[in-house]
C-alpha positions in Angstrom: 90.0 96.2 -18.3 89.0 98.0 -21.5 87.2 96.1 -24.2 88.8 95.8 -27.6 87.0 97.5 -30.4 85.8 95.5 -33.4 86.2 97.0 -36.9 83.1 98.3 -38.5 81.8 96.8 -41.7 82.4 98.7 -44.9 78.6 99.3 -45.6 78.9 103.0 -45.0 79.9 103.7 -48.6 76.3 102.7 -49.7 74.6 105.5 -47.8 73.8 108.7 -49.5 74.2 112.0 -47.6 72.1 115.0 -48.7 73.2 118.4 -47.6 71.9 121.9 -48.2 74.2 124.0 -50.5 75.9 127.0 -49.0 74.4 130.4 -49.6 75.8 131.9 -52.8 77.0 128.5 -54.2 75.7 127.4 -57.6 72.8 125.0 -57.6 73.6 121.7 -59.2 70.8 119.4 -60.5 71.6 115.9 -61.5 69.7 114.7 -64.6 69.4 111.2 -63.1 67.4 112.5 -60.1 64.7 113.8 -62.5 63.7 110.4 -63.7 60.1 109.5 -64.3 59.9 107.2 -61.2 62.1 108.9 -58.5 63.0 107.1 -55.3 62.0 108.8 -52.0 65.6 110.0 -51.6 65.6 111.5 -55.1 62.3 113.2 -54.5 63.4 114.6 -51.2 66.6 115.9 -52.9 64.5 117.5 -55.7 62.2 119.2 -53.1 65.2 120.3 -51.0 66.9 121.9 -54.1 63.7 123.6 -55.2 63.0 124.9 -51.7 66.5 126.4 -51.7 65.9 128.0 -55.1 62.7 129.6 -53.8 64.6 130.8 -50.7 67.2 132.4 -53.0 64.5 133.9 -55.3 63.0 135.8 -52.4 66.4 137.3 -51.4 67.6 134.7 -48.8 65.5 136.2 -46.1 64.8 133.9 -43.2 61.4 133.0 -41.7 59.5 131.4 -44.6 61.4 128.1 -44.8 58.2 126.0 -44.2 56.4 127.9 -47.0 59.3 127.3 -49.4 59.4 123.6 -48.5 55.6 123.3 -49.0 55.6 125.1 -52.3 58.6 123.1 -53.5 57.0 119.8 -52.5 53.8 120.7 -54.4 55.8 121.7 -57.5 58.0 118.5 -57.5 55.1 116.2 -56.9 53.1 117.8 -59.6 56.0 117.6 -62.1 56.6 113.9 -61.2 52.9 113.1 -61.5 52.8 114.8 -64.9 55.9 112.9 -66.1 54.4 109.6 -65.0 51.1 110.2 -66.8 52.8 111.3 -70.0 
């Protein structure tokens, strides 16, 4: 005999999903994510967006994704450290 399914709780609305923008789409930056004390999710979103900008700046050519991510991470962390010390 099949088991009956129990309904799921409605906590799924509290989760934030971060996706990469499609190629050619405009890049959107939320001002709230540029706060002086970003959460880990905000910082990852900032890094992801900057890495995508770097990818676009070099003509959307594949193969250097890790370099883009590393450079974006350095830039975002430096910017956030500078904002916190100011």
